[in-house]
PDB file with one MODEL, atoms N, CA, C and O in Angstrom:
MODEL        1
ATOM      1  N   MET A   1       0.777 -49.298  32.512  1.00  0.00           N
ATOM      2  CA  MET A   1       1.631 -48.142  32.699  1.00  0.00           C
ATOM      3  C   MET A   1       1.714 -47.380  31.382  1.00  0.00           C
ATOM      4  O   MET A   1       1.813 -47.988  30.316  1.00  0.00           O
ATOM      5  N   ASN A   2       1.674 -46.090  31.451  1.00  0.00           N
ATOM      6  CA  ASN A   2       1.735 -45.238  30.272  1.00  0.00           C
ATOM      7  C   ASN A   2       3.154 -45.201  29.741  1.00  0.00           C
ATOM      8  O   ASN A   2       4.086 -44.887  30.482  1.00  0.00           O
ATOM      9  N   SER A   3       3.330 -45.517  28.473  1.00  0.00           N
ATOM     10  CA  SER A   3       4.669 -45.565  27.895  1.00  0.00           C
ATOM     11  C   SER A   3       5.129 -44.210  27.360  1.00  0.00           C
ATOM     12  O   SER A   3       6.259 -44.091  26.886  1.00  0.00           O
ATOM     13  N   THR A   4       4.273 -43.185  27.428  1.00  0.00           N
ATOM     14  CA  THR A   4       4.639 -41.869  26.927  1.00  0.00           C
ATOM     15  C   THR A   4       5.702 -41.262  27.830  1.00  0.00           C
ATOM     16  O   THR A   4       5.565 -41.261  29.053  1.00  0.00           O
ATOM     17  N   LYS A   5       6.743 -40.755  27.231  1.00  0.00           N
ATOM     18  CA  LYS A   5       7.822 -40.130  27.979  1.00  0.00           C
ATOM     19  C   LYS A   5       7.386 -38.745  28.448  1.00  0.00           C
ATOM     20  O   LYS A   5       6.749 -38.016  27.688  1.00  0.00           O
ATOM     21  N   PRO A   6       7.715 -38.366  29.686  1.00  0.00           N
ATOM     22  CA  PRO A   6       7.315 -37.051  30.196  1.00  0.00           C
ATOM     23  C   PRO A   6       7.791 -35.901  29.319  1.00  0.00           C
ATOM     24  O   PRO A   6       7.060 -34.926  29.147  1.00  0.00           O
ATOM     25  N   TRP A   7       8.994 -35.984  28.760  1.00  0.00           N
ATOM     26  CA  TRP A   7       9.499 -34.890  27.927  1.00  0.00           C
ATOM     27  C   TRP A   7       8.671 -34.726  26.669  1.00  0.00           C
ATOM     28  O   TRP A   7       8.571 -33.621  26.138  1.00  0.00           O
ATOM     29  N   ARG A   8       8.073 -35.807  26.180  1.00  0.00           N
ATOM     30  CA  ARG A   8       7.213 -35.695  24.997  1.00  0.00           C
ATOM     31  C   ARG A   8       5.965 -34.896  25.315  1.00  0.00           C
ATOM     32  O   ARG A   8       5.536 -34.065  24.516  1.00  0.00           O
ATOM     33  N   ASN A   9       5.378 -35.143  26.482  1.00  0.00           N
ATOM     34  CA  ASN A   9       4.210 -34.368  26.894  1.00  0.00           C
ATOM     35  C   ASN A   9       4.575 -32.900  27.026  1.00  0.00           C
ATOM     36  O   ASN A   9       3.825 -32.031  26.579  1.00  0.00           O
ATOM     37  N   TRP A  10       5.718 -32.615  27.634  1.00  0.00           N
ATOM     38  CA  TRP A  10       6.154 -31.241  27.801  1.00  0.00           C
ATOM     39  C   TRP A  10       6.401 -30.591  26.449  1.00  0.00           C
ATOM     40  O   TRP A  10       6.000 -29.449  26.227  1.00  0.00           O
ATOM     41  N   ALA A  11       7.060 -31.312  25.539  1.00  0.00           N
ATOM     42  CA  ALA A  11       7.354 -30.761  24.214  1.00  0.00           C
ATOM     43  C   ALA A  11       6.076 -30.478  23.444  1.00  0.00           C
ATOM     44  O   ALA A  11       5.982 -29.459  22.760  1.00  0.00           O
ATOM     45  N   THR A  12       5.099 -31.357  23.542  1.00  0.00           N
ATOM     46  CA  THR A  12       3.817 -31.146  22.869  1.00  0.00           C
ATOM     47  C   THR A  12       3.110 -29.930  23.438  1.00  0.00           C
ATOM     48  O   THR A  12       2.590 -29.101  22.692  1.00  0.00           O
ATOM     49  N   THR A  13       3.089 -29.824  24.760  1.00  0.00           N
ATOM     50  CA  THR A  13       2.450 -28.674  25.403  1.00  0.00           C
ATOM     51  C   THR A  13       3.156 -27.389  25.013  1.00  0.00           C
ATOM     52  O   THR A  13       2.503 -26.383  24.731  1.00  0.00           O
ATOM     53  N   ALA A  14       4.478 -27.409  24.995  1.00  0.00           N
ATOM     54  CA  ALA A  14       5.233 -26.212  24.629  1.00  0.00           C
ATOM     55  C   ALA A  14       4.951 -25.811  23.187  1.00  0.00           C
ATOM     56  O   ALA A  14       4.779 -24.626  22.900  1.00  0.00           O
ATOM     57  N   ALA A  15       4.900 -26.778  22.281  1.00  0.00           N
ATOM     58  CA  ALA A  15       4.631 -26.474  20.878  1.00  0.00           C
ATOM     59  C   ALA A  15       3.227 -25.929  20.694  1.00  0.00           C
ATOM     60  O   ALA A  15       3.024 -24.972  19.947  1.00  0.00           O
ATOM     61  N   LEU A  16       2.261 -26.527  21.365  1.00  0.00           N
ATOM     62  CA  LEU A  16       0.888 -26.036  21.268  1.00  0.00           C
ATOM     63  C   LEU A  16       0.773 -24.645  21.883  1.00  0.00           C
ATOM     64  O   LEU A  16       0.074 -23.782  21.353  1.00  0.00           O
ATOM     65  N   GLY A  17       1.450 -24.434  22.986  1.00  0.00           N
ATOM     66  CA  GLY A  17       1.425 -23.122  23.629  1.00  0.00           C
ATOM     67  C   GLY A  17       2.030 -22.058  22.751  1.00  0.00           C
ATOM     68  O   GLY A  17       1.494 -20.954  22.648  1.00  0.00           O
ATOM     69  N   ALA A  18       3.141 -22.375  22.117  1.00  0.00           N
ATOM     70  CA  ALA A  18       3.780 -21.410  21.221  1.00  0.00           C
ATOM     71  C   ALA A  18       2.871 -21.083  20.047  1.00  0.00           C
ATOM     72  O   ALA A  18       2.785 -19.927  19.632  1.00  0.00           O
ATOM     73  N   ALA A  19       2.194 -22.088  19.511  1.00  0.00           N
ATOM     74  CA  ALA A  19       1.293 -21.853  18.384  1.00  0.00           C
ATOM     75  C   ALA A  19       0.115 -20.989  18.802  1.00  0.00           C
ATOM     76  O   ALA A  19      -0.296 -20.095  18.063  1.00  0.00           O
ATOM     77  N   LEU A  20      -0.430 -21.253  19.982  1.00  0.00           N
ATOM     78  CA  LEU A  20      -1.573 -20.480  20.454  1.00  0.00           C
ATOM     79  C   LEU A  20      -1.179 -19.039  20.739  1.00  0.00           C
ATOM     80  O   LEU A  20      -1.847 -18.107  20.291  1.00  0.00           O
ATOM     81  N   VAL A  21      -0.108 -18.860  21.476  1.00  0.00           N
ATOM     82  CA  VAL A  21       0.309 -17.511  21.858  1.00  0.00           C
ATOM     83  C   VAL A  21       0.776 -16.724  20.642  1.00  0.00           C
ATOM     84  O   VAL A  21       0.526 -15.522  20.546  1.00  0.00           O
ATOM     85  N   ALA A  22       1.448 -17.388  19.721  1.00  0.00           N
ATOM     86  CA  ALA A  22       1.917 -16.699  18.518  1.00  0.00           C
ATOM     87  C   ALA A  22       0.777 -16.434  17.544  1.00  0.00           C
ATOM     88  O   ALA A  22       0.911 -15.615  16.634  1.00  0.00           O
ATOM     89  N   GLY A  23      -0.330 -17.118  17.731  1.00  0.00           N
ATOM     90  CA  GLY A  23      -1.474 -16.913  16.838  1.00  0.00           C
ATOM     91  C   GLY A  23      -1.207 -17.461  15.453  1.00  0.00           C
ATOM     92  O   GLY A  23      -1.523 -16.819  14.452  1.00  0.00           O
ATOM     93  N   SER A  24      -0.628 -18.642  15.394  1.00  0.00           N
ATOM     94  CA  SER A  24      -0.258 -19.213  14.108  1.00  0.00           C
ATOM     95  C   SER A  24      -1.460 -19.620  13.269  1.00  0.00           C
ATOM     96  O   SER A  24      -1.326 -19.922  12.083  1.00  0.00           O
ATOM     97  N   GLY A  25      -2.621 -19.627  13.881  1.00  0.00           N
ATOM     98  CA  GLY A  25      -3.813 -20.073  13.165  1.00  0.00           C
ATOM     99  C   GLY A  25      -4.082 -21.546  13.384  1.00  0.00           C
ATOM    100  O   GLY A  25      -5.171 -22.031  13.077  1.00  0.00           O
ATOM    101  N   ALA A  26      -3.097 -22.268  13.915  1.00  0.00           N
ATOM    102  CA  ALA A  26      -3.289 -23.690  14.157  1.00  0.00           C
ATOM    103  C   ALA A  26      -4.309 -23.917  15.268  1.00  0.00           C
ATOM    104  O   ALA A  26      -5.090 -24.867  15.207  1.00  0.00           O
ATOM    105  N   LEU A  27      -4.308 -23.061  16.271  1.00  0.00           N
ATOM    106  CA  LEU A  27      -5.218 -23.241  17.394  1.00  0.00           C
ATOM    107  C   LEU A  27      -6.122 -22.044  17.624  1.00  0.00           C
ATOM    108  O   LEU A  27      -7.067 -22.134  18.409  1.00  0.00           O
ATOM    109  N   GLY A  28      -5.867 -20.952  16.978  1.00  0.00           N
ATOM    110  CA  GLY A  28      -6.666 -19.765  17.238  1.00  0.00           C
ATOM    111  C   GLY A  28      -6.546 -18.787  16.094  1.00  0.00           C
ATOM    112  O   GLY A  28      -5.921 -19.078  15.075  1.00  0.00           O
ATOM    113  N   ALA A  29      -7.149 -17.623  16.266  1.00  0.00           N
ATOM    114  CA  ALA A  29      -7.088 -16.597  15.238  1.00  0.00           C
ATOM    115  C   ALA A  29      -5.677 -16.040  15.155  1.00  0.00           C
ATOM    116  O   ALA A  29      -4.971 -15.997  16.162  1.00  0.00           O
ATOM    117  N   PRO A  30      -5.254 -15.613  13.971  1.00  0.00           N
ATOM    118  CA  PRO A  30      -3.932 -15.020  13.848  1.00  0.00           C
ATOM    119  C   PRO A  30      -3.811 -13.794  14.751  1.00  0.00           C
ATOM    120  O   PRO A  30      -4.780 -13.068  14.971  1.00  0.00           O
ATOM    121  N   ALA A  31      -2.596 -13.581  15.268  1.00  0.00           N
ATOM    122  CA  ALA A  31      -2.371 -12.465  16.180  1.00  0.00           C
ATOM    123  C   ALA A  31      -2.703 -11.135  15.520  1.00  0.00           C
ATOM    124  O   ALA A  31      -3.194 -10.222  16.183  1.00  0.00           O
ATOM    125  N   ALA A  32      -2.444 -11.015  14.237  1.00  0.00           N
ATOM    126  CA  ALA A  32      -2.713  -9.767  13.533  1.00  0.00           C
ATOM    127  C   ALA A  32      -4.205  -9.446  13.522  1.00  0.00           C
ATOM    128  O   ALA A  32      -4.591  -8.281  13.428  1.00  0.00           O
ATOM    129  N   ALA A  33      -5.037 -10.470  13.617  1.00  0.00           N
ATOM    130  CA  ALA A  33      -6.482 -10.264  13.586  1.00  0.00           C
ATOM    131  C   ALA A  33      -7.069 -10.015  14.971  1.00  0.00           C
ATOM    132  O   ALA A  33      -8.268  -9.766  15.099  1.00  0.00           O
ATOM    133  N   ALA A  34      -6.239 -10.080  16.005  1.00  0.00           N
ATOM    134  CA  ALA A  34      -6.727  -9.857  17.359  1.00  0.00           C
ATOM    135  C   ALA A  34      -7.186  -8.411  17.498  1.00  0.00           C
ATOM    136  O   ALA A  34      -6.569  -7.488  16.967  1.00  0.00           O
ATOM    137  N   SER A  35      -8.281  -8.240  18.225  1.00  0.00           N
ATOM    138  CA  SER A  35      -8.827  -6.904  18.400  1.00  0.00           C
ATOM    139  C   SER A  35      -7.936  -6.090  19.330  1.00  0.00           C
ATOM    140  O   SER A  35      -7.186  -6.645  20.133  1.00  0.00           O
ATOM    141  N   ALA A  36      -8.027  -4.781  19.214  1.00  0.00           N
ATOM    142  CA  ALA A  36      -7.246  -3.898  20.083  1.00  0.00           C
ATOM    143  C   ALA A  36      -7.578  -4.130  21.553  1.00  0.00           C
ATOM    144  O   ALA A  36      -6.657  -4.180  22.368  1.00  0.00           O
ATOM    145  N   PRO A  37      -8.866  -4.277  21.939  1.00  0.00           N
ATOM    146  CA  PRO A  37      -9.154  -4.555  23.351  1.00  0.00           C
ATOM    147  C   PRO A  37      -8.533  -5.859  23.840  1.00  0.00           C
ATOM    148  O   PRO A  37      -8.065  -5.931  24.976  1.00  0.00           O
ATOM    149  N   GLN A  38      -8.521  -6.896  22.992  1.00  0.00           N
ATOM    150  CA  GLN A  38      -7.916  -8.169  23.383  1.00  0.00           C
ATOM    151  C   GLN A  38      -6.421  -7.995  23.595  1.00  0.00           C
ATOM    152  O   GLN A  38      -5.868  -8.520  24.561  1.00  0.00           O
ATOM    153  N   GLN A  39      -5.768  -7.271  22.711  1.00  0.00           N
ATOM    154  CA  GLN A  39      -4.337  -7.036  22.852  1.00  0.00           C
ATOM    155  C   GLN A  39      -4.051  -6.247  24.123  1.00  0.00           C
ATOM    156  O   GLN A  39      -3.058  -6.509  24.802  1.00  0.00           O
ATOM    157  N   GLN A  40      -4.913  -5.280  24.455  1.00  0.00           N
ATOM    158  CA  GLN A  40      -4.726  -4.496  25.667  1.00  0.00           C
ATOM    159  C   GLN A  40      -4.877  -5.369  26.906  1.00  0.00           C
ATOM    160  O   GLN A  40      -4.099  -5.244  27.851  1.00  0.00           O
ATOM    161  N   ARG A  41      -5.888  -6.266  26.910  1.00  0.00           N
ATOM    162  CA  ARG A  41      -6.084  -7.155  28.058  1.00  0.00           C
ATOM    163  C   ARG A  41      -4.875  -8.063  28.237  1.00  0.00           C
ATOM    164  O   ARG A  41      -4.467  -8.339  29.365  1.00  0.00           O
ATOM    165  N   GLU A  42      -4.297  -8.532  27.123  1.00  0.00           N
ATOM    166  CA  GLU A  42      -3.113  -9.377  27.210  1.00  0.00           C
ATOM    167  C   GLU A  42      -1.941  -8.578  27.765  1.00  0.00           C
ATOM    168  O   GLU A  42      -1.206  -9.066  28.624  1.00  0.00           O
ATOM    169  N   ALA A  43      -1.766  -7.365  27.285  1.00  0.00           N
ATOM    170  CA  ALA A  43      -0.682  -6.507  27.780  1.00  0.00           C
ATOM    171  C   ALA A  43      -0.865  -6.211  29.268  1.00  0.00           C
ATOM    172  O   ALA A  43       0.110  -6.169  30.018  1.00  0.00           O
ATOM    173  N   ASP A  44      -2.106  -6.008  29.695  1.00  0.00           N
ATOM    174  CA  ASP A  44      -2.388  -5.760  31.112  1.00  0.00           C
ATOM    175  C   ASP A  44      -2.014  -6.975  31.958  1.00  0.00           C
ATOM    176  O   ASP A  44      -1.456  -6.827  33.045  1.00  0.00           O
ATOM    177  N   ALA A  45      -2.317  -8.168  31.467  1.00  0.00           N
ATOM    178  CA  ALA A  45      -1.984  -9.400  32.200  1.00  0.00           C
ATOM    179  C   ALA A  45      -0.474  -9.559  32.319  1.00  0.00           C
ATOM    180  O   ALA A  45       0.029  -9.941  33.376  1.00  0.00           O
ATOM    181  N   VAL A  46       0.249  -9.267  31.246  1.00  0.00           N
ATOM    182  CA  VAL A  46       1.716  -9.355  31.265  1.00  0.00           C
ATOM    183  C   VAL A  46       2.277  -8.359  32.284  1.00  0.00           C
ATOM    184  O   VAL A  46       3.152  -8.708  33.077  1.00  0.00           O
ATOM    185  N   ALA A  47       1.775  -7.126  32.263  1.00  0.00           N
ATOM    186  CA  ALA A  47       2.239  -6.095  33.192  1.00  0.00           C
ATOM    187  C   ALA A  47       1.936  -6.481  34.637  1.00  0.00           C
ATOM    188  O   ALA A  47       2.771  -6.295  35.523  1.00  0.00           O
ATOM    189  N   GLN A  48       0.737  -7.020  34.873  1.00  0.00           N
ATOM    190  CA  GLN A  48       0.362  -7.429  36.231  1.00  0.00           C
ATOM    191  C   GLN A  48       1.248  -8.571  36.715  1.00  0.00           C
ATOM    192  O   GLN A  48       1.653  -8.586  37.877  1.00  0.00           O
ATOM    193  N   ALA A  49       1.553  -9.525  35.839  1.00  0.00           N
ATOM    194  CA  ALA A  49       2.422 -10.644  36.217  1.00  0.00           C
ATOM    195  C   ALA A  49       3.803 -10.137  36.617  1.00  0.00           C
ATOM    196  O   ALA A  49       4.371 -10.596  37.608  1.00  0.00           O
ATOM    197  N   ARG A  50       4.336  -9.206  35.863  1.00  0.00           N
ATOM    198  CA  ARG A  50       5.656  -8.648  36.192  1.00  0.00           C
ATOM    199  C   ARG A  50       5.609  -7.881  37.514  1.00  0.00           C
ATOM    200  O   ARG A  50       6.528  -7.968  38.328  1.00  0.00           O
ATOM    201  N   ARG A  51       4.530  -7.132  37.714  1.00  0.00           N
ATOM    202  CA  ARG A  51       4.388  -6.321  38.924  1.00  0.00           C
ATOM    203  C   ARG A  51       4.255  -7.181  40.179  1.00  0.00           C
ATOM    204  O   ARG A  51       4.870  -6.893  41.206  1.00  0.00           O
ATOM    205  N   THR A  52       3.443  -8.246  40.088  1.00  0.00           N
ATOM    206  CA  THR A  52       3.131  -9.065  41.263  1.00  0.00           C
ATOM    207  C   THR A  52       4.081 -10.239  41.469  1.00  0.00           C
ATOM    208  O   THR A  52       4.170 -10.787  42.568  1.00  0.00           O
ATOM    209  N   GLY A  53       4.790 -10.623  40.410  1.00  0.00           N
ATOM    210  CA  GLY A  53       5.673 -11.782  40.518  1.00  0.00           C
ATOM    211  C   GLY A  53       4.933 -13.106  40.449  1.00  0.00           C
ATOM    212  O   GLY A  53       5.501 -14.153  40.760  1.00  0.00           O
ATOM    213  N   GLN A  54       3.653 -13.069  40.040  1.00  0.00           N
ATOM    214  CA  GLN A  54       2.846 -14.291  39.935  1.00  0.00           C
ATOM    215  C   GLN A  54       2.229 -14.394  38.542  1.00  0.00           C
ATOM    216  O   GLN A  54       2.000 -13.385  37.875  1.00  0.00           O
ATOM    217  N   ALA A  55       1.967 -15.621  38.118  1.00  0.00           N
ATOM    218  CA  ALA A  55       1.322 -15.851  36.824  1.00  0.00           C
ATOM    219  C   ALA A  55      -0.094 -15.274  36.844  1.00  0.00           C
ATOM    220  O   ALA A  55      -0.796 -15.360  37.851  1.00  0.00           O
ATOM    221  N   VAL A  56      -0.504 -14.682  35.710  1.00  0.00           N
ATOM    222  CA  VAL A  56      -1.833 -14.081  35.577  1.00  0.00           C
ATOM    223  C   VAL A  56      -2.486 -14.656  34.323  1.00  0.00           C
ATOM    224  O   VAL A  56      -1.885 -14.656  33.248  1.00  0.00           O
ATOM    225  N   GLU A  57      -3.714 -15.144  34.463  1.00  0.00           N
ATOM    226  CA  GLU A  57      -4.406 -15.709  33.306  1.00  0.00           C
ATOM    227  C   GLU A  57      -4.766 -14.609  32.316  1.00  0.00           C
ATOM    228  O   GLU A  57      -5.198 -13.523  32.703  1.00  0.00           O
ATOM    229  N   ILE A  58      -4.582 -14.908  31.038  1.00  0.00           N
ATOM    230  CA  ILE A  58      -5.022 -14.020  29.957  1.00  0.00           C
ATOM    231  C   ILE A  58      -6.396 -14.532  29.552  1.00  0.00           C
ATOM    232  O   ILE A  58      -6.517 -15.416  28.703  1.00  0.00           O
ATOM    233  N   VAL A  59      -7.412 -13.977  30.156  1.00  0.00           N
ATOM    234  CA  VAL A  59      -8.779 -14.469  30.011  1.00  0.00           C
ATOM    235  C   VAL A  59      -9.230 -14.420  28.552  1.00  0.00           C
ATOM    236  O   VAL A  59      -9.995 -15.284  28.122  1.00  0.00           O
ATOM    237  N   ALA A  60      -8.780 -13.441  27.790  1.00  0.00           N
ATOM    238  CA  ALA A  60      -9.171 -13.319  26.384  1.00  0.00           C
ATOM    239  C   ALA A  60      -8.697 -14.508  25.552  1.00  0.00           C
ATOM    240  O   ALA A  60      -9.227 -14.751  24.468  1.00  0.00           O
ATOM    241  N   ARG A  61      -7.705 -15.251  26.046  1.00  0.00           N
ATOM    242  CA  ARG A  61      -7.184 -16.420  25.325  1.00  0.00           C
ATOM    243  C   ARG A  61      -7.797 -17.730  25.802  1.00  0.00           C
ATOM    244  O   ARG A  61      -7.440 -18.790  25.287  1.00  0.00           O
ATOM    245  N   ARG A  62      -8.705 -17.690  26.766  1.00  0.00           N
ATOM    246  CA  ARG A  62      -9.306 -18.905  27.315  1.00  0.00           C
ATOM    247  C   ARG A  62     -10.262 -19.530  26.303  1.00  0.00           C
ATOM    248  O   ARG A  62     -11.020 -18.835  25.626  1.00  0.00           O
ATOM    249  N   THR A  63     -10.206 -20.850  26.218  1.00  0.00           N
ATOM    250  CA  THR A  63     -11.171 -21.608  25.414  1.00  0.00           C
ATOM    251  C   THR A  63     -11.760 -22.691  26.313  1.00  0.00           C
ATOM    252  O   THR A  63     -11.473 -22.743  27.509  1.00  0.00           O
ATOM    253  N   ALA A  64     -12.573 -23.539  25.734  1.00  0.00           N
ATOM    254  CA  ALA A  64     -13.169 -24.635  26.506  1.00  0.00           C
ATOM    255  C   ALA A  64     -12.120 -25.605  27.034  1.00  0.00           C
ATOM    256  O   ALA A  64     -12.342 -26.261  28.051  1.00  0.00           O
ATOM    257  N   THR A  65     -10.997 -25.702  26.364  1.00  0.00           N
ATOM    258  CA  THR A  65      -9.991 -26.686  26.765  1.00  0.00           C
ATOM    259  C   THR A  65      -8.627 -26.090  27.094  1.00  0.00           C
ATOM    260  O   THR A  65      -7.704 -26.840  27.412  1.00  0.00           O
ATOM    261  N   THR A  66      -8.466 -24.777  27.030  1.00  0.00           N
ATOM    262  CA  THR A  66      -7.156 -24.177  27.297  1.00  0.00           C
ATOM    263  C   THR A  66      -7.258 -22.944  28.183  1.00  0.00           C
ATOM    264  O   THR A  66      -8.276 -22.252  28.218  1.00  0.00           O
ATOM    265  N   GLU A  67      -6.173 -22.697  28.891  1.00  0.00           N
ATOM    266  CA  GLU A  67      -5.971 -21.462  29.639  1.00  0.00           C
ATOM    267  C   GLU A  67      -4.556 -20.997  29.324  1.00  0.00           C
ATOM    268  O   GLU A  67      -3.639 -21.815  29.249  1.00  0.00           O
ATOM    269  N   VAL A  68      -4.368 -19.701  29.139  1.00  0.00           N
ATOM    270  CA  VAL A  68      -3.041 -19.151  28.870  1.00  0.00           C
ATOM    271  C   VAL A  68      -2.718 -18.165  29.981  1.00  0.00           C
ATOM    272  O   VAL A  68      -3.527 -17.306  30.331  1.00  0.00           O
ATOM    273  N   TYR A  69      -1.510 -18.310  30.529  1.00  0.00           N
ATOM    274  CA  TYR A  69      -1.064 -17.447  31.619  1.00  0.00           C
ATOM    275  C   TYR A  69       0.174 -16.665  31.195  1.00  0.00           C
ATOM    276  O   TYR A  69       1.057 -17.195  30.522  1.00  0.00           O
ATOM    277  N   ALA A  70       0.227 -15.392  31.600  1.00  0.00           N
ATOM    278  CA  ALA A  70       1.431 -14.581  31.446  1.00  0.00           C
ATOM    279  C   ALA A  70       2.262 -14.803  32.708  1.00  0.00           C
ATOM    280  O   ALA A  70       1.747 -14.715  33.823  1.00  0.00           O
ATOM    281  N   ASN A  71       3.538 -15.088  32.527  1.00  0.00           N
ATOM    282  CA  ASN A  71       4.435 -15.321  33.650  1.00  0.00           C
ATOM    283  C   ASN A  71       5.248 -14.067  33.944  1.00  0.00           C
ATOM    284  O   ASN A  71       5.441 -13.237  33.056  1.00  0.00           O
ATOM    285  N   PRO A  72       5.725 -13.918  35.171  1.00  0.00           N
ATOM    286  CA  PRO A  72       6.507 -12.736  35.534  1.00  0.00           C
ATOM    287  C   PRO A  72       7.778 -12.574  34.701  1.00  0.00           C
ATOM    288  O   PRO A  72       8.292 -11.464  34.565  1.00  0.00           O
ATOM    289  N   THR A  73       8.282 -13.664  34.150  1.00  0.00           N
ATOM    290  CA  THR A  73       9.511 -13.621  33.349  1.00  0.00           C
ATOM    291  C   THR A  73       9.278 -13.120  31.924  1.00  0.00           C
ATOM    292  O   THR A  73      10.229 -12.878  31.180  1.00  0.00           O
ATOM    293  N   GLY A  74       7.998 -12.966  31.550  1.00  0.00           N
ATOM    294  CA  GLY A  74       7.673 -12.555  30.191  1.00  0.00           C
ATOM    295  C   GLY A  74       7.289 -13.721  29.293  1.00  0.00           C
ATOM    296  O   GLY A  74       6.892 -13.518  28.145  1.00  0.00           O
ATOM    297  N   SER A  75       7.405 -14.936  29.806  1.00  0.00           N
ATOM    298  CA  SER A  75       7.004 -16.116  29.037  1.00  0.00           C
ATOM    299  C   SER A  75       5.520 -16.379  29.263  1.00  0.00           C
ATOM    300  O   SER A  75       4.865 -15.681  30.037  1.00  0.00           O
ATOM    301  N   TYR A  76       5.002 -17.389  28.582  1.00  0.00           N
ATOM    302  CA  TYR A  76       3.602 -17.768  28.696  1.00  0.00           C
ATOM    303  C   TYR A  76       3.501 -19.237  29.067  1.00  0.00           C
ATOM    304  O   TYR A  76       4.382 -20.029  28.732  1.00  0.00           O
ATOM    305  N   THR A  77       2.428 -19.603  29.758  1.00  0.00           N
ATOM    306  CA  THR A  77       2.151 -20.992  30.086  1.00  0.00           C
ATOM    307  C   THR A  77       0.773 -21.343  29.539  1.00  0.00           C
ATOM    308  O   THR A  77      -0.198 -20.619  29.760  1.00  0.00           O
ATOM    309  N   LEU A  78       0.700 -22.459  28.827  1.00  0.00           N
ATOM    310  CA  LEU A  78      -0.557 -22.956  28.297  1.00  0.00           C
ATOM    311  C   LEU A  78      -0.948 -24.185  29.102  1.00  0.00           C
ATOM    312  O   LEU A  78      -0.160 -25.121  29.239  1.00  0.00           O
ATOM    313  N   LYS A  79      -2.157 -24.183  29.629  1.00  0.00           N
ATOM    314  CA  LYS A  79      -2.691 -25.357  30.316  1.00  0.00           C
ATOM    315  C   LYS A  79      -3.790 -25.951  29.464  1.00  0.00           C
ATOM    316  O   LYS A  79      -4.756 -25.274  29.112  1.00  0.00           O
ATOM    317  N   LEU A  80      -3.635 -27.234  29.132  1.00  0.00           N
ATOM    318  CA  LEU A  80      -4.628 -27.960  28.341  1.00  0.00           C
ATOM    319  C   LEU A  80      -5.474 -28.811  29.264  1.00  0.00           C
ATOM    320  O   LEU A  80      -4.963 -29.431  30.196  1.00  0.00           O
ATOM    321  N   HIS A  81      -6.770 -28.836  29.002  1.00  0.00           N
ATOM    322  CA  HIS A  81      -7.681 -29.641  29.811  1.00  0.00           C
ATOM    323  C   HIS A  81      -8.450 -30.594  28.896  1.00  0.00           C
ATOM    324  O   HIS A  81      -8.844 -30.233  27.788  1.00  0.00           O
ATOM    325  N   ALA A  82      -8.652 -31.807  29.381  1.00  0.00           N
ATOM    326  CA  ALA A  82      -9.481 -32.763  28.640  1.00  0.00           C
ATOM    327  C   ALA A  82     -10.921 -32.285  28.718  1.00  0.00           C
ATOM    328  O   ALA A  82     -11.354 -31.744  29.735  1.00  0.00           O
ATOM    329  N   GLN A  83     -11.641 -32.483  27.659  1.00  0.00           N
ATOM    330  CA  GLN A  83     -13.032 -32.027  27.632  1.00  0.00           C
ATOM    331  C   GLN A  83     -13.971 -33.116  28.023  1.00  0.00           C
ATOM    332  O   GLN A  83     -15.183 -32.904  28.054  1.00  0.00           O
TER     333      GLN A  83
ENDMDL
END
């Protein structure tokens, strides 16, 4: 049986998601270095999520092991995948 507490997994995912979305450099390029087209695609995903009421993937933030979604509430969801 896995001894890892569920809240620890959630906290780790939340911390990694915040670092990725904020562009801290820990997991991706700094947000300031993001290209204008990438920022526009992210803004479009956020707007679409609010309009439709459903999460929308921010494809520009996808990597081999992560997906980032804009939520209708204005928050973000990071999904991590084992490689």
